[in-house]
N, C-alpha and C positions, 0 to 999 in steps of 0.2 A: 383494455379499460380496467380489468381486474388488477393487473400488475401495477398500473399507474395509481390506482386507489391504495394499494398496499404501500407503495412508495410514499404517497402523500400522508397516509396515516402514521407511518414510521417517522416521517419528518415532524409531524405535529406532536408526536409522543416525546421526541427529544427536545422540543421547545420548552417543555416543562422544567428542564434543568439548565437552561441557557445561562443563567447568572452564575451558577456553580461552575459551569464549563469555562466561562469567560475569565473567572478568577483563576481556574486551573491553567489557563493559557499562559499566565505569568511564569509558572514553573517551566513550561516548555520553552518559552522564549529565553529564560535564563540559561537553560542547558545549551541552547544554540550559541549564546554569547560565550559560554565556557569553552565550547569546542573551537570557536573562532579564535579565542585568546590563546589556546594551546597551540593551534596550528600557526598563528602569527609568531609566537615565540620560537617554534621549531624552524620555520622558514627564514625568519630574520637571523636566527643564530647561525644558520648555514650560509647566509648570504645568497640564497637561491632566488634572487629577485628576477632573473632572466628566464626562469623556468615558467612553464605553463601554469604551475601552481605557485605563484607568488602570493604574498599575504592578501592582496586585494581579490584575486581570483578565488582563492580558497574561502574567503569570507562569503563571496557570492555563491560558491558551491554549497557551503554549509547552510546558508540561509535558505537556499532553494530546497535542499533535501529536508530541512527541518519543517518547512510548511507542507511538504509532500507527505509527511508521516501521517497526518490526520485523515488523509483520504486514501492511503494505500496500506499503511502498516498497523495503525491503531484501530483495527476493526474488531468486531465482536468475536471472541474466541470461538472457533468452529461455526461462526455465524449463528450461534445459539442452537444449533441442531442437537447437540448433546443434552441440552436441558429438556428439550421436547422428548428425546428418546428416554431419558431417565424417568420422566413422569408418565410416559405412555401417550402423551398428547400427540406424538408424531403420527399415531395411527389415524387420527382425524385429518391431519395435514395430507397424508398419503391418499386418503379417500376423496379428497376434493377434486372436482373435475378440471383441474389445472395442472400444469407442469410443476412438479415439486421443486425442480431445479430453479425455475424462474420465480416460483413462489418465495423461496428463501432469498434468492439474489435481489428481488425487488424490495424486500423489507430492509435489507442491508444497504441498498442503494439510497433509500430514504435517509438513513443515518449518515451516509457519505455526503449527500447534498446538504444536510444540516451542518456537518463538520466543515464543509467548504465555506459556508457563510459565517459560522460562529466560532470557528477555531482556526482554519487556514487563513482566512482573510484578515482577521485582527492581528495575527502573528506577522503576516506579510506587511501590514501597514507599519508595525513597529520596526521591522528590519529595514524597510525602505527609508524610514526616517533616521535610522542610525548607521548601519553598515552600507545601506544602499543596495540597489538591485542592478544587475547587468542588463543592458538594453541591447538586444541583437541588432546587428547592422543590416541584415537582410530581412525585409518585411515577411518573406515567405517562412522564415524561421518560426515566427509566432504560430502559424498554422500547423507546421510540422510538430512543434513542441506540444501544441494542444492535442493533436492526434496521439502523440506518444504518451501524454498524461492519461488520456482516456483508455489507451491500451494497458497502461500500467495499473490503473484502477481495476480493470477487468481481470487482468492476470492475478492481482492480489485477491480479488473475490474468489477466483477459481481455487487458488491455493488454500484459502481459509475454508472454502466449501469442502475440499478434500479432507482437511483435518476434521471437520465436523462429521463427515460421513463415516469416519473410523469408529464413531460412537455406536454404530449399528453392530459392531463386532466387540467393542469394549466400551464400557460406560465412561471411562476416564480418558480425557484427551489433553489434560494439562501438560503432560510431558511432551507430547508431539507439538502442541501449540508453542511451548517455549523453544523447541528446536526450530520451528518455522520462524519465530521472531528473531532468533539468533542468526539464522541464515539470511534473513532480510537485512538485518543490521550489518552483518559481517560481509557476506558475499554480495550483498546488494549495494555496497559502497557508501553506507551511511557514516561509519566511523573513519574509513580510509578509502579514497578513490581507488577503484579496482586496478587501474593501470599502474598504481604504485606497489601492487603486490609483487612477490617473486614471479618470474616469467611463467612458470608452469601453473601456478595458482591463478594468475591473471588470465591466462588462456582458457583455463577451465571455467572460471567464474563468468567470463564474458559470454560464454555459450549457454549458461543456465538461465532459467526464468527469473531468478532473483535480481539479476542485473537489469531486467526490463521493468522492475518496479520502482527503483530509485535512481540508479546510475544513468541509464540511457536517457530518460526524460530530462534529467539535469544537464547532462553533457550536450544534448541536442539544443537546449535553450541557451547554453553558454557557447554554442557553435564550435564545439571541440570534437565532434564525431560527425560522420557522414549521415545523410538521411537514410542510408541503407539499413540502419539498425531498426527502422520501423518494420522491415520485413521479418527480422528475427522475433520481434515482439508479436507480430501477427501470427507467425508460425506457432509460437508457444501458446497463444490464445486459442488457436484451433485445436492443437494437440491436447491441451488441458481440458477444453470443453468436451472433447470426445471422451476423455478419461472420466470426467465427472458424470457424463450421461450414462456411460457403461456401468460405472460403479453404483450410480443411483438405482439402475435397474436391478442390480444384484442386491443392493441394500433393501429394496422393496421386498424381494423374495426372502430376505434374511430376517425381516422384522418379526419379532416375537414379543407380544405384549402380555405381561402377567398382572392380573388384578389382585386385589386383596384389601 
């Protein structure tokens, strides 16, 4: 009940800015159109219409990854942990009779639910009315894709949580946050589908957690990869959860609050 209340309060807090965010969605949609236009020009110029990545498929790929950004990639830097550490307010959070890990995750989950309704959904409606959305042939694909999206959101939360935890050792996380965003965009397949990378880089990227944030959910929905990738997402979810819990325990012992 505590974590649910935190989620609801976070959702309501973000509601105060919904008009500004809806206007901001316009820019996000335009970026998607720009990427689609660039890829259409590249693929048409090479006459690569028989490839898996013809202009139509690439438009569906870009549209899907673009709407995924607001629930997986554009999260609060460090989940806001560094702000609490900087002010010393984290000491109160650590004293609460709840799991600090779930305390932070629940608050960000409220923001993600808000983004889903007021950012992802409006952008998806625009794309469906313009470039269109791919409709899977197999009904079971919808269920698998939904599970993959949920795992993608969770993996992203864990990655951002780890970045936030570093503030217990250093107050500045902007550099590490930028590195994470770069990896999510690059090795996550936002700019270029991972299977178009050089073979060695593609092999490496497909095994990293970043592929589970954008690439795998998108390719599952487009029915271009096997359902087995859910297992890889699940493994990274478990591994990263363990790492987060272990480092949270060490961060708790590392906490030093200075007054003044």
